[in-house]
C-alpha positions as CSV (number, residue, x, y, z in Angstrom):
1,M,60.0,-51.6,5.5
2,S,63.9,-52.4,5.3
3,Y,65.6,-54.6,7.6
4,A,69.2,-54.1,8.2
5,L,71.6,-57.1,8.8
6,F,74.6,-56.5,11.4
7,I,76.7,-58.9,9.3
8,T,77.2,-60.1,5.5
9,R,77.4,-63.3,4.1
10,N,81.2,-62.8,3.8
11,D,81.5,-62.2,7.4
12,I,80.2,-65.8,8.1
13,I,82.3,-67.1,5.2
14,K,85.4,-65.7,6.4
15,N,84.9,-66.4,10.1
16,T,83.4,-69.9,10.3
17,P,84.1,-73.3,8.8
18,L,80.9,-72.6,6.6
19,Q,82.8,-72.1,3.2
20,G,82.3,-69.9,0.0
21,A,80.0,-72.5,-1.9
22,I,76.9,-71.6,0.4
23,D,74.2,-69.6,-1.4
24,A,73.7,-66.1,-0.1
25,D,69.9,-66.4,-0.5
26,A,69.9,-69.7,1.6
27,L,72.1,-68.3,4.4
28,L,70.6,-64.6,4.9
29,P,67.4,-65.9,6.5
30,F,69.3,-67.6,9.3
31,V,71.2,-64.2,9.9
32,R,68.1,-62.5,10.4
33,T,66.7,-65.3,12.5
34,A,69.8,-65.2,14.8
35,Q,69.6,-61.3,14.9
36,D,66.0,-61.6,16.0
37,K,66.4,-64.4,18.4
38,Y,70.0,-63.9,20.0
39,L,71.3,-60.5,19.2
40,K,67.8,-58.3,20.0
41,N,67.9,-60.3,23.3
42,L,71.4,-59.1,24.3
43,L,71.3,-55.6,23.2
44,G,67.7,-54.7,24.3
45,T,65.1,-53.2,21.8
46,V,66.5,-49.5,22.1
47,L,70.1,-50.2,21.4
48,F,69.3,-52.8,18.7
49,F,66.9,-50.4,16.7
50,Y,69.5,-47.4,17.3
51,L,72.1,-49.6,15.6
52,Q,69.8,-50.6,13.0
53,D,68.9,-47.4,12.4
54,Q,72.5,-46.2,11.9
55,I,73.5,-49.1,9.4
56,E,70.6,-48.0,7.4
57,A,71.1,-44.6,7.5
58,G,74.8,-45.3,6.5
59,T,76.1,-43.3,9.8
60,V,78.2,-46.1,11.5
61,S,81.4,-44.6,10.6
62,T,80.4,-41.1,12.6
63,L,79.4,-43.0,15.8
64,N,81.7,-42.8,18.9
65,P,84.6,-45.4,19.1
66,Y,82.6,-47.5,21.7
67,Y,79.8,-48.1,19.3
68,Q,82.2,-49.0,16.4
69,D,84.3,-51.5,18.6
70,L,80.9,-52.9,19.8
71,L,79.6,-53.7,16.1
72,D,83.0,-54.5,14.8
73,D,84.7,-56.7,17.7
74,H,81.6,-57.8,19.6
75,I,78.1,-57.9,17.6
76,K,79.8,-59.2,14.5
77,N,81.4,-62.3,16.1
78,T,78.3,-63.2,18.2
79,L,76.1,-63.0,15.3
80,I,78.4,-64.9,13.1
81,W,78.4,-67.7,15.4
82,Y,74.8,-67.6,16.1
83,S,74.0,-67.5,12.6
84,A,76.1,-70.7,12.1
85,V,73.9,-72.3,14.8
86,E,70.8,-71.5,13.1
87,Y,72.1,-72.5,9.6
88,I,73.8,-75.8,10.2
89,P,70.5,-78.0,11.2
90,F,69.1,-77.1,7.6
91,S,72.5,-77.1,5.7
92,S,71.7,-80.2,3.8
93,V,68.0,-79.6,3.3
94,Q,66.5,-77.7,0.9
95,F,62.8,-76.8,0.4
96,K,61.4,-77.4,-3.0
97,S,57.8,-77.2,-4.5
98,N,57.4,-80.9,-3.6
99,G,58.7,-80.7,-0.2
100,A,61.8,-81.1,1.7
101,V,64.9,-82.5,-0.1
102,K,68.0,-83.7,1.4
103,Q,71.1,-82.6,-0.6
104,Q,73.7,-85.3,-1.4
105,S,77.1,-84.7,-3.0
106,D,78.9,-86.8,-5.7
107,Q,82.2,-86.3,-3.8
108,G,81.2,-86.5,-0.2
109,I,79.3,-88.6,2.4
110,A,76.6,-86.8,4.5
111,P,77.6,-86.4,8.2
112,S,75.7,-88.8,10.7
113,K,73.0,-86.7,13.0
114,S,75.3,-87.1,15.9
115,E,78.2,-85.6,13.9
116,V,76.1,-82.6,13.0
117,D,74.8,-82.4,16.5
118,Y,78.3,-82.3,17.8
119,L,79.3,-79.4,15.1
120,L,76.3,-77.4,16.2
121,G,77.5,-77.8,19.8
122,K,80.6,-76.4,19.0
123,A,79.1,-73.5,17.0
124,K,76.7,-72.9,19.8
125,E,79.9,-72.9,22.5
126,N,81.5,-70.2,20.0
127,A,78.2,-68.1,20.0
128,E,77.9,-68.2,23.6
129,Y,81.8,-67.4,24.2
130,Y,81.2,-64.2,22.2
131,A,77.9,-63.4,23.7
132,L,79.4,-63.4,27.1
133,R,82.2,-61.0,25.6
134,L,79.6,-58.7,24.3
135,Q,77.8,-58.7,27.4
136,N,80.7,-57.7,29.3
137,Y,81.6,-54.8,27.0
138,L,78.2,-53.6,27.0
139,I,78.2,-53.7,31.2
140,A,81.8,-52.1,31.0
141,Y,80.8,-49.3,28.8
142,S,77.2,-48.7,29.5
143,Q,77.9,-45.2,30.4
144,N,79.3,-44.7,26.9
145,I,76.4,-46.4,25.1
146,P,73.4,-45.1,26.6
147,Q,70.8,-47.0,24.8
148,Y,72.0,-50.3,26.5
149,L,70.0,-50.0,29.5
150,Q,67.3,-47.4,28.3
151,S,63.7,-48.4,28.6
152,V,60.9,-47.3,26.3
153,G,58.5,-48.5,29.0
154,N,56.1,-50.5,27.0
155,Q,55.5,-54.3,26.9
156,T,56.8,-54.9,23.7
157,Q,60.3,-54.0,24.5
158,I,63.1,-56.5,25.3
159,Y,65.1,-55.4,28.0
160,P,68.9,-56.6,27.7
161,D,69.6,-60.2,29.0
162,L,72.3,-59.7,31.6
163,T,72.5,-63.3,32.6
164,N,75.9,-65.6,31.6
165,Q,75.3,-66.8,28.1
166,Y,78.6,-69.1,28.3
167,F,78.5,-72.7,29.3
168,G,81.9,-74.3,28.8
169,G,80.6,-77.9,29.0
170,I,81.8,-79.1,32.2
171,Q,79.2,-80.4,34.8
172,L,80.0,-81.9,38.1
């Protein structure tokens, strides 16, 4: 069974601090994980599978402008940053036949855990910001995107999460 991804490796490389030296084979599993963990929760099962079917069929360009704007301006940005959130903790580790191996560069120094945690936090803030924009767009144009609030009525369905995803980092 094929599984259509909503973004490409190049989308992540061009729109995040992750750069071109990243191996696509190493990055794409994190895109799928982010797509399943975060995007399906934001879109709901019905809209998620509808858009996936359109991507697999190559018919995205025939969709109404609301769907195209949703894919290009909202889903893409959200998924790019959630993919980075999933990738960052594993970025310096590779799994070989003899176990996990930490990569070391001849030209650089590995960041500390606190530095990686800081970067991860910043990536998550970006992801949550774009997730909120995605939710606001879907709510505002739900009459033009009928699959958003549609239900299939079984317990395997994920209904869209309508709660606020963004936290700016200030606690009182």
